[in-house]
NULUM-332137 format. One record per residue (C-alpha): residue number from 0; x, y, z. Coordinates in steps of 0.25 Angstrom, whole numbers, always signed. Layout:
// NULUM-332137
num, px, py, pz
NUM, X, Y, Z
...
// end
This chain:
// NULUM-332137
num, px, py, pz
0, -159, -88, -114
1, -156, -102, -109
2, -167, -109, -102
3, -159, -112, -90
4, -157, -97, -88
5, -171, -94, -90
6, -175, -104, -80
7, -165, -98, -70
8, -170, -84, -72
9, -184, -88, -71
10, -182, -94, -58
11, -175, -82, -53
12, -186, -73, -58
13, -196, -82, -51
14, -189, -82, -38
15, -185, -67, -38
16, -194, -59, -47
17, -207, -66, -49
18, -219, -69, -40
19, -220, -82, -34
20, -231, -87, -42
21, -225, -82, -55
22, -228, -92, -66
23, -223, -84, -78
24, -214, -90, -88
25, -200, -91, -85
26, -197, -81, -96
27, -205, -70, -90
28, -198, -72, -76
29, -185, -71, -83
30, -190, -58, -89
31, -192, -53, -75
32, -177, -56, -72
33, -173, -49, -85
34, -181, -36, -82
35, -175, -36, -68
36, -161, -37, -73
37, -163, -27, -83
38, -168, -17, -73
39, -156, -19, -64
40, -147, -16, -76
41, -155, -4, -80
42, -156, +2, -66
43, -141, +0, -63
44, -136, +5, -77
45, -134, +20, -73
46, -126, +15, -61
47, -115, +9, -69
48, -104, +17, -77
49, -92, +13, -86
50, -78, +17, -82
51, -66, +19, -91
52, -52, +21, -85
53, -39, +26, -91
54, -25, +24, -85
55, -18, +32, -95
56, -7, +42, -90
57, -9, +51, -102
58, -19, +60, -95
59, -15, +73, -92
60, -11, +76, -77
61, -7, +67, -66
62, -15, +59, -55
63, -14, +67, -42
64, -9, +57, -32
65, -17, +64, -21
66, -30, +61, -29
67, -27, +50, -38
68, -42, +48, -41
69, -44, +62, -48
70, -42, +58, -62
71, -51, +69, -68
72, -57, +71, -82
73, -52, +69, -95
74, -44, +81, -100
75, -38, +82, -114
76, -23, +83, -113
77, -16, +93, -121
78, -4, +89, -129
79, -5, +75, -125
80, +1, +64, -133
81, -8, +59, -145
82, -16, +72, -145
83, -31, +70, -147
84, -29, +55, -148
85, -23, +55, -134
86, -35, +63, -128
87, -45, +54, -134
88, -38, +41, -129
89, -38, +46, -115
90, -53, +51, -114
91, -61, +40, -107
92, -74, +47, -111
93, -71, +43, -126
94, -77, +29, -128
95, -67, +25, -138
96, -57, +24, -127
97, -64, +15, -117
98, -58, +2, -123
99, -44, +8, -120
100, -46, +10, -105
101, -50, +1, -93
102, -65, +2, -91
103, -75, -3, -81
104, -88, +1, -74
105, -93, +8, -62
106, -105, +10, -53
107, -112, +24, -49
108, -111, +27, -34
109, -119, +40, -35
110, -124, +51, -44
111, -111, +60, -40
112, -103, +51, -49
113, -96, +41, -40
114, -93, +28, -48
115, -89, +14, -41
116, -80, +5, -49
117, -68, -4, -47
118, -54, +1, -42
119, -47, -8, -52
120, -54, -1, -64
121, -49, +13, -60
122, -36, +10, -54
123, -25, +19, -60
124, -35, +27, -68
125, -31, +40, -74
126, -45, +43, -80
127, -58, +37, -77
128, -71, +39, -86
129, -85, +34, -81
130, -96, +33, -92
131, -111, +33, -86
132, -123, +26, -91
133, -127, +36, -102
134, -113, +35, -108
135, -109, +49, -101
136, -96, +48, -94
137, -86, +56, -84
138, -72, +55, -80
139, -70, +51, -65
140, -61, +52, -54
141, -58, +41, -44
142, -66, +45, -31
143, -60, +33, -23
144, -54, +20, -26
145, -49, +8, -18
146, -41, -4, -24
147, -44, -13, -12
148, -59, -14, -15
149, -57, -12, -30
150, -67, +0, -29
151, -67, +14, -34
152, -76, +26, -35
153, -75, +36, -46
154, -80, +50, -46
155, -86, +55, -60
156, -81, +69, -64
157, -94, +72, -70
158, -108, +67, -66
159, -114, +58, -76
160, -130, +58, -78
161, -139, +46, -75
162, -129, +39, -65
163, -136, +31, -55
164, -130, +26, -42
165, -129, +11, -41
166, -137, +4, -30
167, -127, -4, -21
168, -132, -15, -13
169, -129, -17, +1
170, -122, -30, -2
171, -119, -41, +8
172, -110, -53, +5
173, -112, -61, +18
174, -122, -64, +28
175, -123, -52, +37
176, -120, -52, +52
177, -135, -52, +55
178, -138, -63, +45
179, -140, -53, +33
180, -140, -61, +20
181, -130, -58, +9
182, -135, -49, -2
183, -124, -53, -11
184, -123, -68, -13
185, -119, -78, -23
186, -130, -81, -34
187, -137, -68, -34
188, -139, -61, -48
189, -131, -49, -51
190, -130, -39, -63
191, -117, -33, -67
192, -117, -19, -75
193, -104, -14, -81
194, -96, -11, -93
195, -89, -23, -98
196, -79, -21, -109
197, -83, -6, -109
198, -96, -9, -117
199, -104, +1, -109
200, -95, +13, -110
201, -101, +20, -123
202, -115, +21, -116
203, -112, +18, -102
204, -122, +7, -101
205, -117, -5, -93
206, -117, -19, -97
207, -125, -29, -88
208, -122, -44, -84
209, -128, -53, -74
210, -125, -65, -66
211, -125, -70, -52
212, -115, -68, -40
213, -106, -80, -41
214, -100, -78, -27
215, -98, -68, -17
216, -85, -65, -8
217, -76, -69, -19
218, -61, -65, -20
219, -55, -59, -33
220, -45, -69, -38
221, -34, -59, -42
222, -22, -63, -33
223, -18, -68, -20
224, -23, -61, -7
225, -14, -50, -1
226, -15, -46, +14
227, -28, -41, +18
228, -26, -26, +18
229, -21, -26, +3
230, -31, -36, -2
231, -41, -31, -12
232, -55, -33, -7
233, -58, -41, -20
234, -49, -52, -14
235, -56, -52, -1
236, -67, -62, -5
237, -76, -50, -7
238, -81, -51, -22
239, -94, -55, -29
240, -92, -64, -40
241, -102, -64, -51
242, -104, -71, -65
243, -110, -58, -71
244, -100, -54, -82
245, -90, -44, -77
246, -80, -42, -88
247, -69, -31, -90
248, -76, -17, -89
249, -85, -22, -78
250, -76, -18, -66
251, -85, -9, -58
252, -98, -14, -63
253, -109, -16, -53
254, -115, -30, -49
255, -130, -28, -46
256, -140, -37, -38
257, -154, -39, -43
258, -158, -27, -36
259, -149, -18, -45
260, -139, -15, -33
261, -124, -16, -35
262, -119, -28, -26
263, -105, -27, -32
264, -95, -20, -41
265, -88, -29, -51
266, -73, -31, -51
267, -73, -41, -62
268, -64, -53, -63
269, -60, -47, -77
270, -55, -35, -71
271, -47, -43, -60
272, -41, -53, -68
273, -40, -46, -81
274, -47, -57, -89
275, -62, -57, -93
276, -70, -66, -85
277, -85, -69, -84
278, -91, -64, -70
279, -83, -57, -60
280, -82, -50, -47
281, -88, -39, -40
282, -85, -31, -27
283, -97, -33, -18
284, -105, -21, -13
285, -106, -26, +1
286, -104, -18, +14
287, -88, -19, +13
288, -87, -13, -1
289, -99, -3, +1
290, -90, +3, +12
291, -78, +4, +2
292, -87, +10, -9
293, -92, +21, +1
294, -78, +25, +5
295, -75, +26, -10
296, -87, +34, -13
297, -82, +44, -3
298, -69, +45, -10
299, -61, +39, +2
300, -51, +28, +3
301, -56, +15, +8
302, -50, +13, +21
303, -51, -2, +24
304, -52, -7, +38
305, -41, -13, +46
306, -43, -23, +58
307, -28, -27, +61
308, -28, -42, +62
309, -21, -53, +54
310, -24, -68, +53
311, -16, -80, +51
312, -14, -83, +37
313, -20, -95, +31
314, -11, -107, +32
315, -7, -120, +41
316, -6, -111, +53
317, -19, -104, +52
318, -31, -106, +60
319, -43, -111, +52
320, -56, -104, +56
321, -70, -107, +51
322, -74, -93, +54
323, -66, -80, +57
324, -51, -76, +56
325, -42, -78, +68
326, -33, -66, +70
327, -18, -68, +70
328, -13, -54, +74
329, -19, -41, +78
330, -12, -28, +74
331, -8, -20, +86
332, -16, -7, +87
333, -26, -12, +76
334, -41, -11, +76
335, -41, -26, +80
336, -31, -24, +91
337, -39, -13, +97
338, -52, -22, +96
339, -44, -32, +104
340, -43, -43, +94
341, -32, -53, +96
342, -23, -60, +86
343, -19, -75, +88
344, -5, -74, +81
345, +3, -69, +93
346, +8, -56, +86
347, -4, -48, +91
348, -6, -42, +105
349, -15, -53, +109
350, -16, -68, +109
351, -9, -79, +101
352, -13, -87, +90
353, -9, -100, +96
354, -18, -98, +108
355, -30, -94, +101
356, -32, -81, +107
357, -33, -73, +94
358, -47, -68, +89
359, -54, -73, +77
360, -62, -63, +69
361, -75, -70, +65
362, -83, -58, +58
363, -82, -44, +54
364, -95, -36, +56
365, -102, -49, +56
366, -96, -54, +43
367, -89, -68, +46
368, -75, -69, +42
369, -71, -81, +33
370, -57, -77, +29
371, -47, -65, +30
372, -53, -59, +18
373, -66, -57, +25
374, -59, -49, +36
375, -51, -40, +27
376, -64, -37, +19
377, -73, -34, +31
378, -63, -26, +39
379, -57, -19, +27
380, -70, -15, +21
381, -76, -10, +34
382, -66, +1, +32
383, -57, +9, +42
384, -64, +16, +54
385, -75, +6, +54
386, -79, -3, +65
387, -81, -18, +63
388, -86, -29, +72
389, -78, -42, +73
390, -83, -55, +78
391, -71, -61, +85
392, -68, -74, +92
393, -57, -77, +102
394, -56, -91, +109
395, -71, -94, +106
396, -76, -81, +111
397, -83, -72, +100
398, -84, -57, +101
399, -87, -45, +93
400, -76, -34, +91
401, -78, -21, +85
402, -66, -15, +78
403, -63, -1, +73
404, -56, -3, +60
405, -43, +4, +55
406, -38, +6, +41
407, -30, -5, +34
408, -19, -1, +24
409, -18, -7, +11
410, -9, -5, -2
411, -21, -4, -12
412, -23, +9, -19
413, -35, +18, -17
414, -40, +32, -21
415, -48, +42, -12
416, -52, +55, -17
417, -56, +59, -3
418, -45, +59, +7
419, -44, +62, +22
420, -42, +77, +25
421, -27, +80, +28
422, -24, +87, +41
423, -13, +97, +38
424, -9, +88, +26
425, -9, +75, +34
426, -18, +63, +31
427, -18, +51, +40
428, -22, +37, +39
429, -25, +25, +48
430, -13, +20, +54
431, -18, +6, +53
432, -15, +6, +38
433, +0, +5, +42
434, -3, -6, +52
435, -11, -14, +41
436, +0, -12, +30
437, +10, -17, +40
438, +3, -30, +42
439, -3, -25, +56
440, +10, -27, +64
441, +13, -12, +67
442, +6, -7, +80
443, -2, +5, +77
444, -7, +16, +86
445, -20, +23, +85
446, -16, +34, +75
447, -16, +38, +60
448, -4, +38, +50
449, +0, +49, +41
450, -5, +46, +27
451, -1, +57, +19
452, +5, +72, +20
453, +0, +82, +10
454, +12, +88, +3
455, +15, +102, +8
456, +6, +101, +20
457, +9, +104, +35
458, +9, +89, +38
459, +19, +86, +27
460, +28, +96, +32
461, +28, +92, +47
462, +30, +77, +44
463, +41, +81, +34
464, +48, +88, +46
465, +47, +76, +56
466, +49, +65, +45
467, +58, +71, +34
468, +60, +58, +27
469, +45, +53, +28
470, +49, +40, +35
471, +39, +31, +41
472, +24, +33, +44
473, +18, +43, +53
474, +7, +41, +62
475, -2, +52, +69
476, -5, +47, +83
477, -12, +60, +88
478, -18, +74, +84
479, -16, +84, +95
480, -15, +73, +105
481, -27, +65, +101
482, -25, +51, +94
483, -27, +51, +79
484, -32, +37, +78
485, -39, +37, +64
486, -38, +46, +52
487, -52, +51, +56
488, -48, +54, +70
489, -35, +62, +64
490, -44, +70, +55
491, -53, +74, +67
492, -41, +78, +75
493, -35, +86, +65
494, -48, +93, +58
495, -49, +108, +59
496, -37, +110, +67
497, -27, +120, +64
498, -15, +112, +70
499, -13, +98, +75
500, -2, +90, +82
501, +0, +76, +77
502, +7, +65, +86
503, +14, +57, +76
504, +23, +45, +75
505, +31, +38, +64
506, +30, +23, +63
507, +45, +23, +61
508, +47, +29, +74
509, +35, +25, +83
510, +41, +29, +96
511, +42, +44, +92
512, +30, +53, +90
513, +30, +67, +84
514, +21, +78, +85
515, +17, +85, +72
516, +10, +98, +72
517, +2, +102, +60
518, +2, +111, +53
// end
């Protein structure tokens, strides 16, 4: 070991692990560090799994569009092309096939067989196989997955012995509203455990690497930014960057702090760029991403929050602010509009940009805003239905505004094994998703939108009668005369009823309402 590294480790050991009066030789202090690092790795080993994925279309059966995550076990097809060779090639439990398929890593969330990994690893999968720490394995279904956060939770079809839930740190990337110090910061030591190049597939033992956090709140350099609602969170200055080696196969590997807690889930540069690189990126386990993981553990869709504001794009005419974001427009009927926020662009209901009457949002739940990425991340990851506190300034007067968020619409794929219950075959969604996808300009009443109609159901039949050609989007304004303001409210109004009457309107004919009685 180079003397410079010995000295560095010795200094760290002296500062962190050794008593103040410790005058032992540097080598002994380094041994303390070595033993501590080994203990971290040993303790976390049972919480890391290897994952193999097949995209082959030669498996028997078809994916059910209504439940695309239900991939099932490996079943030997009869009479398939290639006979026995065909069967062997498709079995992900056969170690000789690992190199023929994408592979990666995952983290154990609980003893019941829920595994956290990256969405990009399992996207489009036809079969998924998980190998545990003793080399035993099981096929898995996709319990829930979300492309926008690049996170997915798998459900093992058979329990594996000796799996241990990973300890997840309550990470903080920035100073808290009460002055709490960040717990994830540049320069801290980290340990990565994963399966680079599928080396640990035979015995299930993950490989370890270590390094420091090179930076926090990084943006993945994988293309130009889109509009906020469609932007993957990895492009919203949210990532951890580390010099710990994260190569192909490390997707879904945990990044641990010196307490052995996971502070991030790797989404390596190798996986993003397609080229092997030293170091990489990790999704932080801060409060934003922990909320997303919690939703995926429940098998639900991640419903990102919607505020309903737009900002002046960067350029010669934009207002340059040292802190905060000046609102250009407020979408009519949006959560921001209901909270009384004003846009300065002249297109909203209040104010005008030239007169300076618009609001500037300085912080969300005490987190200062430096750029639009910050708002998209803080509001989106707060999730629909939650309440956030905005710090707002108008004409030099600062105030706190509490806003109940709606749901934004985006075009990135997701999988949810737990879907909202259907009322007579009708499922609804937040109407704000329509407003968000339209860029915010459509006035939207307090209502829900028709999301899907189960084939053959009473709802499908009734809507076919009033809209034979399925034109436009239907909104449900009320149930038995009571306003259906959110999907949760709609469910409460329809639950346990033998019959309901819905007041509906088609966006293509907003002046004409219809009463639809179900069943």
